[in-house]
N, C-alpha and C positions, 0 to 999 in steps of 0.2 A: 254451461259451466263458466264461472268467472275466475279471474286471476288477480292476485295482488301484485303482479309483475308489471303493472301499468301505473305511471305517474302522470297526472294532469298538472301542468304548470300554467298558472293564470296570473299574468302581471296585471297590477291595478294601479291606478292613480286617479283619485277623485271620481270614482266609478259608481257612486251612490245612485245615480239616476237610471242605471241599466243593469247593474250586477245581479240583482235579484232574479231576473229572467234567466240569466246564464246559470246561476246556481241551481235554480229550480229544474233546469234541463238536466243537470247532473244528479240531483236528488231523485228525479223521475226515472233514472236508469234502472233497469232490472238487475244489472250487475253493479253492486256497490263495493266490490272488493278492488278498489283502486285507491291510490294515494292522491290527495289533492293538495298542491302547494299554492297558496295565495302569496304572491310576492308583491308587497305594497311599496310603492315609491315615495311614500310620505304624504298620503292623502290628507287634505284639510277638511274633508266632508265626512259623512257618516259611513264611508265604505267599510272600514273594519268592524264597526258596530253591526251593520247589516249582515256581513259575513258571519260574525259570531252568533247573532240571533238565529239565522237560518240553519246553521250547521251544528250548533251546540247539542241539539237533541237528536241529531241524525246518526246513522250508522257509518257515515263516511269517515275514513281516516284522513284528517286534514291538519295542516299547519298554516298559520299566518306568520309570514316572515316579513319584517320591516327592513327595507333597503332604501332609505330616503335619497332622492336625487340620482338614482341609478339609471333612469330612463327605461323605456320599454325593453330594449335589447339587453341592457344590463340586468334587468329583473328576470328576463328569460334565462340568461346565462347563469344567474345566481340559482334559480330554481333547478336548472339542469344539474348544477354541481351538488345540490342538496337532495336530489331525487334518489329514491331507492329502487324504483322499478327498472325492469329490463328494457322497457319501451317508454318513450316520452311522447305525450300529446300536448301541444301548446294550444291553449284556448283563451282567446281574448275575453275580457270581462264584459264585452258586448256581443259575444257569440253565443250560440246555443246549439245543442245537439238536436237533430231533426226528429228524433223519436226515442222511445224508451229502450230500444234494443240495440243501439249503436255499439256500445262496448260489449254486450253479450254476443253480438255478431262478429266483432273484430277480434276478440281474444282468441278464439280457435284459429283464426287466420294467422295471428301473430305467433302463436305457439308452434304452428306447423311451418312457418316461414324459414327457409334455408338460412343458415347463419351468415352466409355471404351477402344477404340482402340487408341493406342499411335503412331503407325507407319503404314503407307500405303506404299507399294512398288510395283514396276513394274519390267520390264526387262531393261537391258542395252545392247547396242551394243558395243562390244569391237572392235574398228576400226582396230587395228593391233594385231592379225592376221586376224580378221574378223569373229566374232561369237557372238551369243546371249547368255548372261549370265542372268539367271533368271529361269523362269518356277515356278510351284507351290512349296512351301516350306512346309516341315513337320519338326518335331522335330529332327529326325536323320540327315536330310540334313542340318538343321540349325547348329547343333552341329559340323558337319564336314566342313562346308563352311561358309563364311560370306555373308551378304547382302551388296551389293555394295552401297556406300553412294550416288552414282549418280542416284539410283533408289528409294530413300527413301524420303518420306515426313513425318516430325515429328510433332506431336501435340506440339505446343509451350508450353502449360501449363505443359507438362510432362518433359521439359528440361529447363525451364526458371529460375530455382532456382540455376543455375550454379554460383559459387562464383569464383572470380579471386584471 
């Protein structure tokens, strides 16, 4: 079962060379009931054209938002402010989901997550040089290493108060 309570925020800037792979990994998802926000920082290449061509005939709910000169974090923050989902997933325009069941697997977990939990994370496959980054986190490990944004789902209510 899928949910429309998930928003994927994808910041872009001159991403024509790699965004197709990222978008195809979203299109390949079994669960298409999520909102996709493409926040473009003023691309001078074919980024917006590629997005429109790939997504126009799909069942994905998406918006392309232009926010020139915002930078990656400004674009992410803009996307968070515009998001409608209860959960936010930030996906780089050069990232991809590892398989077609990522969101179908995560949505039940997110639905059942206690309201006091603000972030749910999993593991990430680092393509080059090829290893898994993740496994269980405890406080010492968290203090020494970071949680990869590619593995984190953030409760929208915990981050939606961002000011620009």
